[in-house]
TORKOL-4160 file (C-alpha; in steps of 0.2 Angstrom, whole numbers, padded with zeros to 4 digits, m for minus):
407
<pt num="1" X="m0081" Y="0103" Z="0077"/>
<pt num="2" X="m0065" Y="0113" Z="0067"/>
<pt num="3" X="m0048" Y="0105" Z="0073"/>
<pt num="4" X="m0037" Y="0119" Z="0082"/>
<pt num="5" X="m0021" Y="0122" Z="0072"/>
<pt num="6" X="m0004" Y="0127" Z="0075"/>
<pt num="7" X="0003" Y="0142" Z="0068"/>
<pt num="8" X="0014" Y="0133" Z="0056"/>
<pt num="9" X="m0003" Y="0122" Z="0051"/>
<pt num="10" X="m0012" Y="0139" Z="0048"/>
<pt num="11" X="0001" Y="0146" Z="0037"/>
<pt num="12" X="0002" Y="0129" Z="0027"/>
<pt num="13" X="m0017" Y="0127" Z="0025"/>
<pt num="14" X="m0017" Y="0145" Z="0018"/>
<pt num="15" X="m0003" Y="0142" Z="0007"/>
<pt num="16" X="m0011" Y="0126" Z="0001"/>
<pt num="17" X="m0029" Y="0134" Z="0000"/>
<pt num="18" X="m0021" Y="0148" Z="m0010"/>
<pt num="19" X="m0013" Y="0135" Z="m0022"/>
<pt num="20" X="m0027" Y="0125" Z="m0026"/>
<pt num="21" X="m0039" Y="0139" Z="m0029"/>
<pt num="22" X="m0025" Y="0146" Z="m0042"/>
<pt num="23" X="m0022" Y="0128" Z="m0050"/>
<pt num="24" X="m0043" Y="0129" Z="m0050"/>
<pt num="25" X="m0044" Y="0113" Z="m0041"/>
<pt num="26" X="m0056" Y="0120" Z="m0028"/>
<pt num="27" X="m0068" Y="0135" Z="m0027"/>
<pt num="28" X="m0078" Y="0144" Z="m0014"/>
<pt num="29" X="m0093" Y="0135" Z="m0007"/>
<pt num="30" X="m0109" Y="0138" Z="0001"/>
<pt num="31" X="m0114" Y="0120" Z="0004"/>
<pt num="32" X="m0121" Y="0115" Z="0019"/>
<pt num="33" X="m0108" Y="0101" Z="0020"/>
<pt num="34" X="m0091" Y="0104" Z="0028"/>
<pt num="35" X="m0079" Y="0091" Z="0033"/>
<pt num="36" X="m0063" Y="0096" Z="0043"/>
<pt num="37" X="m0045" Y="0098" Z="0037"/>
<pt num="38" X="m0030" Y="0089" Z="0044"/>
<pt num="39" X="m0013" Y="0086" Z="0040"/>
<pt num="40" X="m0001" Y="0072" Z="0034"/>
<pt num="41" X="0018" Y="0074" Z="0036"/>
<pt num="42" X="0027" Y="0068" Z="0020"/>
<pt num="43" X="0043" Y="0058" Z="0020"/>
<pt num="44" X="0054" Y="0076" Z="0017"/>
<pt num="45" X="0045" Y="0084" Z="0033"/>
<pt num="46" X="0033" Y="0094" Z="0022"/>
<pt num="47" X="0014" Y="0094" Z="0027"/>
<pt num="48" X="0000" Y="0089" Z="0015"/>
<pt num="49" X="m0017" Y="0096" Z="0018"/>
<pt num="50" X="m0032" Y="0082" Z="0019"/>
<pt num="51" X="m0050" Y="0082" Z="0020"/>
<pt num="52" X="m0059" Y="0071" Z="0033"/>
<pt num="53" X="m0073" Y="0063" Z="0022"/>
<pt num="54" X="m0078" Y="0049" Z="0036"/>
<pt num="55" X="m0095" Y="0056" Z="0038"/>
<pt num="56" X="m0097" Y="0058" Z="0017"/>
<pt num="57" X="m0090" Y="0041" Z="0015"/>
<pt num="58" X="m0103" Y="0032" Z="0027"/>
<pt num="59" X="m0117" Y="0039" Z="0015"/>
<pt num="60" X="m0109" Y="0036" Z="0000"/>
<pt num="61" X="m0117" Y="0020" Z="m0011"/>
<pt num="62" X="m0101" Y="0010" Z="m0014"/>
<pt num="63" X="m0098" Y="0011" Z="m0034"/>
<pt num="64" X="m0099" Y="m0009" Z="m0039"/>
<pt num="65" X="m0087" Y="m0007" Z="m0054"/>
<pt num="66" X="m0071" Y="m0019" Z="m0049"/>
<pt num="67" X="m0053" Y="m0016" Z="m0052"/>
<pt num="68" X="m0042" Y="m0027" Z="m0065"/>
<pt num="69" X="m0035" Y="m0043" Z="m0058"/>
<pt num="70" X="m0017" Y="m0042" Z="m0058"/>
<pt num="71" X="m0014" Y="m0059" Z="m0063"/>
<pt num="72" X="m0026" Y="m0055" Z="m0079"/>
<pt num="73" X="m0014" Y="m0039" Z="m0082"/>
<pt num="74" X="0002" Y="m0049" Z="m0081"/>
<pt num="75" X="m0006" Y="m0062" Z="m0093"/>
<pt num="76" X="m0008" Y="m0048" Z="m0106"/>
<pt num="77" X="0013" Y="m0045" Z="m0106"/>
<pt num="78" X="0016" Y="m0062" Z="m0113"/>
<pt num="79" X="0030" Y="m0059" Z="m0126"/>
<pt num="80" X="0034" Y="m0042" Z="m0123"/>
<pt num="81" X="0052" Y="m0038" Z="m0123"/>
<pt num="82" X="0053" Y="m0017" Z="m0121"/>
<pt num="83" X="0043" Y="m0008" Z="m0107"/>
<pt num="84" X="0039" Y="0010" Z="m0102"/>
<pt num="85" X="0029" Y="0014" Z="m0085"/>
<pt num="86" X="0020" Y="0030" Z="m0084"/>
<pt num="87" X="0016" Y="0037" Z="m0068"/>
<pt num="88" X="0001" Y="0053" Z="m0067"/>
<pt num="89" X="0005" Y="0068" Z="m0057"/>
<pt num="90" X="m0008" Y="0068" Z="m0043"/>
<pt num="91" X="m0019" Y="0057" Z="m0054"/>
<pt num="92" X="m0036" Y="0060" Z="m0045"/>
<pt num="93" X="m0034" Y="0078" Z="m0045"/>
<pt num="94" X="m0033" Y="0077" Z="m0064"/>
<pt num="95" X="m0052" Y="0072" Z="m0065"/>
<pt num="96" X="m0066" Y="0084" Z="m0064"/>
<pt num="97" X="m0081" Y="0082" Z="m0053"/>
<pt num="98" X="m0098" Y="0086" Z="m0060"/>
<pt num="99" X="m0104" Y="0103" Z="m0055"/>
<pt num="100" X="m0120" Y="0096" Z="m0046"/>
<pt num="101" X="m0108" Y="0085" Z="m0036"/>
<pt num="102" X="m0096" Y="0096" Z="m0028"/>
<pt num="103" X="m0106" Y="0103" Z="m0013"/>
<pt num="104" X="m0103" Y="0086" Z="m0005"/>
<pt num="105" X="m0084" Y="0088" Z="m0006"/>
<pt num="106" X="m0084" Y="0104" Z="0004"/>
<pt num="107" X="m0073" Y="0109" Z="0017"/>
<pt num="108" X="m0071" Y="0121" Z="0032"/>
<pt num="109" X="m0055" Y="0132" Z="0036"/>
<pt num="110" X="m0053" Y="0147" Z="0047"/>
<pt num="111" X="m0052" Y="0155" Z="0030"/>
<pt num="112" X="m0068" Y="0150" Z="0022"/>
<pt num="113" X="m0077" Y="0136" Z="0015"/>
<pt num="114" X="m0072" Y="0128" Z="m0001"/>
<pt num="115" X="m0077" Y="0112" Z="m0010"/>
<pt num="116" X="m0068" Y="0101" Z="m0024"/>
<pt num="117" X="m0069" Y="0104" Z="m0043"/>
<pt num="118" X="m0059" Y="0088" Z="m0045"/>
<pt num="119" X="m0059" Y="0070" Z="m0036"/>
<pt num="120" X="m0051" Y="0071" Z="m0019"/>
<pt num="121" X="m0040" Y="0059" Z="m0011"/>
<pt num="122" X="m0050" Y="0049" Z="0002"/>
<pt num="123" X="m0067" Y="0048" Z="m0006"/>
<pt num="124" X="m0072" Y="0031" Z="m0005"/>
<pt num="125" X="m0077" Y="0029" Z="m0024"/>
<pt num="126" X="m0061" Y="0037" Z="m0031"/>
<pt num="127" X="m0052" Y="0022" Z="m0035"/>
<pt num="128" X="m0066" Y="0014" Z="m0045"/>
<pt num="129" X="m0072" Y="0029" Z="m0055"/>
<pt num="130" X="m0053" Y="0032" Z="m0059"/>
<pt num="131" X="m0050" Y="0016" Z="m0065"/>
<pt num="132" X="m0066" Y="0018" Z="m0076"/>
<pt num="133" X="m0061" Y="0034" Z="m0085"/>
<pt num="134" X="m0043" Y="0026" Z="m0089"/>
<pt num="135" X="m0052" Y="0011" Z="m0096"/>
<pt num="136" X="m0063" Y="0023" Z="m0108"/>
<pt num="137" X="m0050" Y="0034" Z="m0114"/>
<pt num="138" X="m0039" Y="0018" Z="m0118"/>
<pt num="139" X="m0051" Y="0006" Z="m0125"/>
<pt num="140" X="m0044" Y="0005" Z="m0141"/>
<pt num="141" X="m0026" Y="0000" Z="m0134"/>
<pt num="142" X="m0031" Y="m0008" Z="m0119"/>
<pt num="143" X="m0023" Y="m0024" Z="m0116"/>
<pt num="144" X="m0016" Y="m0024" Z="m0133"/>
<pt num="145" X="m0001" Y="m0014" Z="m0129"/>
<pt num="146" X="m0006" Y="m0004" Z="m0114"/>
<pt num="147" X="m0012" Y="m0009" Z="m0096"/>
<pt num="148" X="m0018" Y="0002" Z="m0083"/>
<pt num="149" X="m0022" Y="0000" Z="m0065"/>
<pt num="150" X="m0027" Y="0016" Z="m0058"/>
<pt num="151" X="m0013" Y="0028" Z="m0058"/>
<pt num="152" X="0000" Y="0017" Z="m0065"/>
<pt num="153" X="0001" Y="0013" Z="m0083"/>
<pt num="154" X="0012" Y="0001" Z="m0092"/>
<pt num="155" X="0017" Y="0001" Z="m0112"/>
<pt num="156" X="0024" Y="m0015" Z="m0118"/>
<pt num="157" X="0030" Y="m0020" Z="m0134"/>
<pt num="158" X="0039" Y="m0033" Z="m0144"/>
<pt num="159" X="0051" Y="m0022" Z="m0153"/>
<pt num="160" X="0059" Y="m0006" Z="m0150"/>
<pt num="161" X="0051" Y="0001" Z="m0166"/>
<pt num="162" X="0036" Y="m0004" Z="m0162"/>
<pt num="163" X="0036" Y="0003" Z="m0144"/>
<pt num="164" X="0040" Y="0020" Z="m0151"/>
<pt num="165" X="0023" Y="0020" Z="m0160"/>
<pt num="166" X="0015" Y="0011" Z="m0145"/>
<pt num="167" X="0022" Y="0025" Z="m0134"/>
<pt num="168" X="0017" Y="0040" Z="m0145"/>
<pt num="169" X="0001" Y="0032" Z="m0146"/>
<pt num="170" X="m0002" Y="0033" Z="m0128"/>
<pt num="171" X="0005" Y="0050" Z="m0125"/>
<pt num="172" X="m0005" Y="0057" Z="m0138"/>
<pt num="173" X="m0020" Y="0049" Z="m0128"/>
<pt num="174" X="m0016" Y="0058" Z="m0112"/>
<pt num="175" X="m0012" Y="0074" Z="m0121"/>
<pt num="176" X="m0030" Y="0074" Z="m0127"/>
<pt num="177" X="m0039" Y="0070" Z="m0112"/>
<pt num="178" X="m0027" Y="0083" Z="m0103"/>
<pt num="179" X="m0018" Y="0070" Z="m0091"/>
<pt num="180" X="0001" Y="0074" Z="m0086"/>
<pt num="181" X="0014" Y="0062" Z="m0081"/>
<pt num="182" X="0028" Y="0065" Z="m0067"/>
<pt num="183" X="0043" Y="0063" Z="m0078"/>
<pt num="184" X="0055" Y="0059" Z="m0062"/>
<pt num="185" X="0044" Y="0043" Z="m0059"/>
<pt num="186" X="0043" Y="0037" Z="m0076"/>
<pt num="187" X="0054" Y="0024" Z="m0086"/>
<pt num="188" X="0056" Y="0022" Z="m0104"/>
<pt num="189" X="0061" Y="0010" Z="m0116"/>
<pt num="190" X="0067" Y="m0003" Z="m0101"/>
<pt num="191" X="0070" Y="m0021" Z="m0104"/>
<pt num="192" X="0063" Y="m0023" Z="m0085"/>
<pt num="193" X="0052" Y="m0013" Z="m0075"/>
<pt num="194" X="0044" Y="m0013" Z="m0058"/>
<pt num="195" X="0026" Y="m0013" Z="m0058"/>
<pt num="196" X="0011" Y="m0018" Z="m0047"/>
<pt num="197" X="0024" Y="m0027" Z="m0035"/>
<pt num="198" X="0031" Y="m0037" Z="m0049"/>
<pt num="199" X="0047" Y="m0036" Z="m0060"/>
<pt num="200" X="0040" Y="m0037" Z="m0077"/>
<pt num="201" X="0054" Y="m0041" Z="m0090"/>
<pt num="202" X="0057" Y="m0052" Z="m0108"/>
<pt num="203" X="0060" Y="m0067" Z="m0096"/>
<pt num="204" X="0042" Y="m0065" Z="m0089"/>
<pt num="205" X="0035" Y="m0059" Z="m0072"/>
<pt num="206" X="0043" Y="m0064" Z="m0056"/>
<pt num="207" X="0042" Y="m0056" Z="m0038"/>
<pt num="208" X="0048" Y="m0039" Z="m0034"/>
<pt num="209" X="0062" Y="m0043" Z="m0022"/>
<pt num="210" X="0059" Y="m0028" Z="m0012"/>
<pt num="211" X="0044" Y="m0039" Z="m0005"/>
<pt num="212" X="0056" Y="m0053" Z="0002"/>
<pt num="213" X="0071" Y="m0042" Z="0005"/>
<pt num="214" X="0066" Y="m0042" Z="0026"/>
<pt num="215" X="0068" Y="m0060" Z="0025"/>
<pt num="216" X="0082" Y="m0062" Z="0014"/>
<pt num="217" X="0092" Y="m0049" Z="0024"/>
<pt num="218" X="0087" Y="m0056" Z="0041"/>
<pt num="219" X="0105" Y="m0056" Z="0051"/>
<pt num="220" X="0112" Y="m0072" Z="0059"/>
<pt num="221" X="0105" Y="m0074" Z="0076"/>
<pt num="222" X="0117" Y="m0069" Z="0088"/>
<pt num="223" X="0109" Y="m0079" Z="0104"/>
<pt num="224" X="0093" Y="m0090" Z="0108"/>
<pt num="225" X="0081" Y="m0076" Z="0109"/>
<pt num="226" X="0085" Y="m0070" Z="0091"/>
<pt num="227" X="0083" Y="m0088" Z="0085"/>
<pt num="228" X="0067" Y="m0089" Z="0092"/>
<pt num="229" X="0061" Y="m0073" Z="0084"/>
<pt num="230" X="0068" Y="m0080" Z="0067"/>
<pt num="231" X="0060" Y="m0097" Z="0070"/>
<pt num="232" X="0042" Y="m0089" Z="0077"/>
<pt num="233" X="0041" Y="m0083" Z="0059"/>
<pt num="234" X="0047" Y="m0097" Z="0048"/>
<pt num="235" X="0036" Y="m0109" Z="0059"/>
<pt num="236" X="0020" Y="m0101" Z="0055"/>
<pt num="237" X="0023" Y="m0107" Z="0037"/>
<pt num="238" X="0030" Y="m0122" Z="0041"/>
<pt num="239" X="0015" Y="m0133" Z="0033"/>
<pt num="240" X="0021" Y="m0125" Z="0014"/>
<pt num="241" X="0038" Y="m0130" Z="0016"/>
<pt num="242" X="0044" Y="m0148" Z="0011"/>
<pt num="243" X="0053" Y="m0156" Z="0027"/>
<pt num="244" X="0053" Y="m0143" Z="0038"/>
<pt num="245" X="0056" Y="m0152" Z="0053"/>
<pt num="246" X="0072" Y="m0158" Z="0047"/>
<pt num="247" X="0077" Y="m0142" Z="0038"/>
<pt num="248" X="0077" Y="m0134" Z="0055"/>
<pt num="249" X="0084" Y="m0147" Z="0065"/>
<pt num="250" X="0101" Y="m0139" Z="0067"/>
<pt num="251" X="0092" Y="m0124" Z="0073"/>
<pt num="252" X="0081" Y="m0131" Z="0085"/>
<pt num="253" X="0096" Y="m0140" Z="0093"/>
<pt num="254" X="0101" Y="m0124" Z="0100"/>
<pt num="255" X="0085" Y="m0120" Z="0109"/>
<pt num="256" X="0088" Y="m0134" Z="0122"/>
<pt num="257" X="0093" Y="m0129" Z="0139"/>
<pt num="258" X="0108" Y="m0140" Z="0140"/>
<pt num="259" X="0116" Y="m0136" Z="0123"/>
<pt num="260" X="0129" Y="m0123" Z="0122"/>
<pt num="261" X="0127" Y="m0108" Z="0110"/>
<pt num="262" X="0138" Y="m0113" Z="0095"/>
<pt num="263" X="0134" Y="m0107" Z="0077"/>
<pt num="264" X="0142" Y="m0118" Z="0065"/>
<pt num="265" X="0141" Y="m0121" Z="0046"/>
<pt num="266" X="0129" Y="m0134" Z="0049"/>
<pt num="267" X="0117" Y="m0120" Z="0057"/>
<pt num="268" X="0121" Y="m0107" Z="0043"/>
<pt num="269" X="0117" Y="m0119" Z="0029"/>
<pt num="270" X="0101" Y="m0122" Z="0039"/>
<pt num="271" X="0097" Y="m0105" Z="0042"/>
<pt num="272" X="0101" Y="m0098" Z="0022"/>
<pt num="273" X="0091" Y="m0115" Z="0017"/>
<pt num="274" X="0075" Y="m0110" Z="0027"/>
<pt num="275" X="0076" Y="m0092" Z="0023"/>
<pt num="276" X="0076" Y="m0097" Z="0004"/>
<pt num="277" X="0062" Y="m0109" Z="0006"/>
<pt num="278" X="0052" Y="m0094" Z="0014"/>
<pt num="279" X="0054" Y="m0082" Z="m0001"/>
<pt num="280" X="0053" Y="m0095" Z="m0015"/>
<pt num="281" X="0036" Y="m0103" Z="m0022"/>
<pt num="282" X="0027" Y="m0114" Z="m0018"/>
<pt num="283" X="0029" Y="m0105" Z="0000"/>
<pt num="284" X="0027" Y="m0088" Z="m0007"/>
<pt num="285" X="0011" Y="m0086" Z="m0016"/>
<pt num="286" X="0009" Y="m0074" Z="m0032"/>
<pt num="287" X="m0007" Y="m0061" Z="m0028"/>
<pt num="288" X="m0024" Y="m0068" Z="m0034"/>
<pt num="289" X="m0036" Y="m0053" Z="m0033"/>
<pt num="290" X="m0050" Y="m0063" Z="m0035"/>
<pt num="291" X="m0048" Y="m0071" Z="m0018"/>
<pt num="292" X="m0048" Y="m0064" Z="m0002"/>
<pt num="293" X="m0031" Y="m0054" Z="0007"/>
<pt num="294" X="m0027" Y="m0056" Z="0023"/>
<pt num="295" X="m0016" Y="m0042" Z="0030"/>
<pt num="296" X="m0008" Y="m0046" Z="0046"/>
<pt num="297" X="0000" Y="m0031" Z="0056"/>
<pt num="298" X="0010" Y="m0029" Z="0073"/>
<pt num="299" X="0020" Y="m0017" Z="0081"/>
<pt num="300" X="0032" Y="m0018" Z="0096"/>
<pt num="301" X="0042" Y="m0004" Z="0106"/>
<pt num="302" X="0055" Y="m0003" Z="0092"/>
<pt num="303" X="0047" Y="m0008" Z="0076"/>
<pt num="304" X="0033" Y="m0013" Z="0064"/>
<pt num="305" X="0029" Y="m0029" Z="0055"/>
<pt num="306" X="0016" Y="m0035" Z="0042"/>
<pt num="307" X="0012" Y="m0051" Z="0031"/>
<pt num="308" X="0001" Y="m0049" Z="0016"/>
<pt num="309" X="m0007" Y="m0067" Z="0015"/>
<pt num="310" X="m0020" Y="m0077" Z="0005"/>
<pt num="311" X="m0026" Y="m0095" Z="0009"/>
<pt num="312" X="m0012" Y="m0094" Z="0023"/>
<pt num="313" X="0003" Y="m0092" Z="0012"/>
<pt num="314" X="0013" Y="m0076" Z="0011"/>
<pt num="315" X="0013" Y="m0064" Z="m0003"/>
<pt num="316" X="0024" Y="m0050" Z="0003"/>
<pt num="317" X="0033" Y="m0047" Z="0020"/>
<pt num="318" X="0037" Y="m0030" Z="0028"/>
<pt num="319" X="0047" Y="m0024" Z="0043"/>
<pt num="320" X="0052" Y="m0006" Z="0048"/>
<pt num="321" X="0060" Y="0001" Z="0061"/>
<pt num="322" X="0051" Y="0016" Z="0072"/>
<pt num="323" X="0057" Y="0033" Z="0073"/>
<pt num="324" X="0062" Y="0039" Z="0092"/>
<pt num="325" X="0045" Y="0050" Z="0090"/>
<pt num="326" X="0035" Y="0035" Z="0085"/>
<pt num="327" X="0043" Y="0025" Z="0098"/>
<pt num="328" X="0033" Y="0036" Z="0111"/>
<pt num="329" X="0017" Y="0034" Z="0103"/>
<pt num="330" X="0004" Y="0024" Z="0114"/>
<pt num="331" X="0002" Y="0006" Z="0110"/>
<pt num="332" X="m0015" Y="0010" Z="0101"/>
<pt num="333" X="m0006" Y="0021" Z="0090"/>
<pt num="334" X="0009" Y="0010" Z="0086"/>
<pt num="335" X="m0004" Y="m0003" Z="0081"/>
<pt num="336" X="m0012" Y="0008" Z="0070"/>
<pt num="337" X="0003" Y="0015" Z="0063"/>
<pt num="338" X="0008" Y="m0003" Z="0057"/>
<pt num="339" X="m0008" Y="m0004" Z="0049"/>
<pt num="340" X="m0007" Y="0011" Z="0039"/>
<pt num="341" X="0012" Y="0008" Z="0034"/>
<pt num="342" X="0005" Y="m0009" Z="0026"/>
<pt num="343" X="m0010" Y="m0001" Z="0017"/>
<pt num="344" X="0003" Y="0012" Z="0010"/>
<pt num="345" X="0015" Y="m0002" Z="0004"/>
<pt num="346" X="0002" Y="m0013" Z="m0002"/>
<pt num="347" X="m0010" Y="m0002" Z="m0010"/>
<pt num="348" X="m0008" Y="m0008" Z="m0027"/>
<pt num="349" X="m0016" Y="m0026" Z="m0022"/>
<pt num="350" X="m0029" Y="m0019" Z="m0007"/>
<pt num="351" X="m0037" Y="m0004" Z="m0015"/>
<pt num="352" X="m0052" Y="m0007" Z="m0023"/>
<pt num="353" X="m0055" Y="m0026" Z="m0015"/>
<pt num="354" X="m0062" Y="m0032" Z="0002"/>
<pt num="355" X="m0049" Y="m0038" Z="0014"/>
<pt num="356" X="m0048" Y="m0042" Z="0033"/>
<pt num="357" X="m0034" Y="m0034" Z="0044"/>
<pt num="358" X="m0029" Y="m0045" Z="0057"/>
<pt num="359" X="m0022" Y="m0037" Z="0073"/>
<pt num="360" X="m0017" Y="m0044" Z="0091"/>
<pt num="361" X="m0023" Y="m0026" Z="0099"/>
<pt num="362" X="m0042" Y="m0028" Z="0101"/>
<pt num="363" X="m0045" Y="m0008" Z="0104"/>
<pt num="364" X="m0040" Y="m0007" Z="0085"/>
<pt num="365" X="m0057" Y="m0017" Z="0079"/>
<pt num="366" X="m0064" Y="m0001" Z="0087"/>
<pt num="367" X="m0056" Y="0011" Z="0079"/>
<pt num="368" X="m0068" Y="0016" Z="0065"/>
<pt num="369" X="m0081" Y="0018" Z="0077"/>
<pt num="370" X="m0073" Y="0032" Z="0087"/>
<pt num="371" X="m0083" Y="0048" Z="0087"/>
<pt num="372" X="m0067" Y="0059" Z="0093"/>
<pt num="373" X="m0050" Y="0056" Z="0087"/>
<pt num="374" X="m0034" Y="0065" Z="0089"/>
<pt num="375" X="m0028" Y="0074" Z="0073"/>
<pt num="376" X="m0014" Y="0061" Z="0071"/>
<pt num="377" X="m0028" Y="0047" Z="0071"/>
<pt num="378" X="m0041" Y="0059" Z="0060"/>
<pt num="379" X="m0025" Y="0057" Z="0047"/>
<pt num="380" X="m0024" Y="0038" Z="0049"/>
<pt num="381" X="m0043" Y="0036" Z="0048"/>
<pt num="382" X="m0045" Y="0048" Z="0031"/>
<pt num="383" X="m0033" Y="0037" Z="0024"/>
<pt num="384" X="m0040" Y="0021" Z="0028"/>
<pt num="385" X="m0056" Y="0027" Z="0021"/>
<pt num="386" X="m0051" Y="0023" Z="0004"/>
<pt num="387" X="m0049" Y="0003" Z="0007"/>
<pt num="388" X="m0064" Y="m0009" Z="0011"/>
<pt num="389" X="m0058" Y="m0019" Z="0025"/>
<pt num="390" X="m0065" Y="m0027" Z="0041"/>
<pt num="391" X="m0055" Y="m0030" Z="0057"/>
<pt num="392" X="m0051" Y="m0047" Z="0066"/>
<pt num="393" X="m0044" Y="m0049" Z="0083"/>
<pt num="394" X="m0031" Y="m0063" Z="0086"/>
<pt num="395" X="m0020" Y="m0066" Z="0101"/>
<pt num="396" X="m0002" Y="m0060" Z="0100"/>
<pt num="397" X="0004" Y="m0080" Z="0101"/>
<pt num="398" X="m0004" Y="m0083" Z="0084"/>
<pt num="399" X="0002" Y="m0066" Z="0074"/>
<pt num="400" X="0014" Y="m0070" Z="0062"/>
<pt num="401" X="0020" Y="m0052" Z="0060"/>
<pt num="402" X="0025" Y="m0051" Z="0077"/>
<pt num="403" X="0042" Y="m0057" Z="0074"/>
<pt num="404" X="0045" Y="m0044" Z="0059"/>
<pt num="405" X="0040" Y="m0031" Z="0072"/>
<pt num="406" X="0054" Y="m0035" Z="0084"/>
<pt num="407" X="0067" Y="m0038" Z="0070"/>
């Protein structure tokens, strides 16, 4: 059945359908297929219209073409000193769909039946199809002076003069194939750029500090409860930290019943040392896309927490506060929000690969089998369709993301 929409949503749907028709991205349809429409609210508060292709994705044979390995991409940058990153505008919408396949993308609205003429966001094979096209059009330049991961394009050179030639070549290729970039999100002729969760520079590839900011900026505990929360996170990775027990002894002493709370220089030094150990090799791991990822998520009454891991080692940390409206969500929806938030944050690692989402909220594991969803849940389900993951339940006491959600 079609969702019921507010007057605001109906007006926005009409506007966006008219715009998509004007831009030539959709066309009227007589297809027997017909997915429902839902809305996702953007950061600025505006609404983005989405199509719920869950039924179509269940029947779609998955494209086996793999995405490139991130570590292989980074290896290609050896010796480069000048970089430019290019961000394509609504990348999937720039790729036409063959006429005989358009009927499957049909969606229904109160204003009529339409189908996509271009690749739509939420189609399960969109990432691998788009990557194959990028590999094809950049074939002669690929890995020589340009690397591409989905819609992220990086041009790299050893000199500025060389870089100008390489950049012109890449722009000519994009122009020839009618791909458009969003200038405000591009960076040109830089000694260092952010790319796929890393900082790429002449000095090499390093971890993007934004991935560990939540740990580095963890405030000094004010009481035993806050200290327990911090140690709950660090203790999870203790086997990777040399001399962990000795390192945290000044902190664990404060947890004893008969010890008065007194935060001295000794505790501060231990606190800083443990944080540094947690966000430095060999504890913090560089991602290896040939190995399975685990994404551990949790939500509390006030925040979200997540850790991306491989072989028990953290790859990235995340913590976010809930808005007043989000704090009113039911427990299940807060837990699902944590998963969606983490998927958006770490899409560059997780799109196109199989991974596990670990939750301490058992109802989450049945989410993708629920036949009737609220509009909010349907939006989240629509976003999840572009990922290939399995749910796994683990009790809260073993959930490493729990301290991050309460931080």
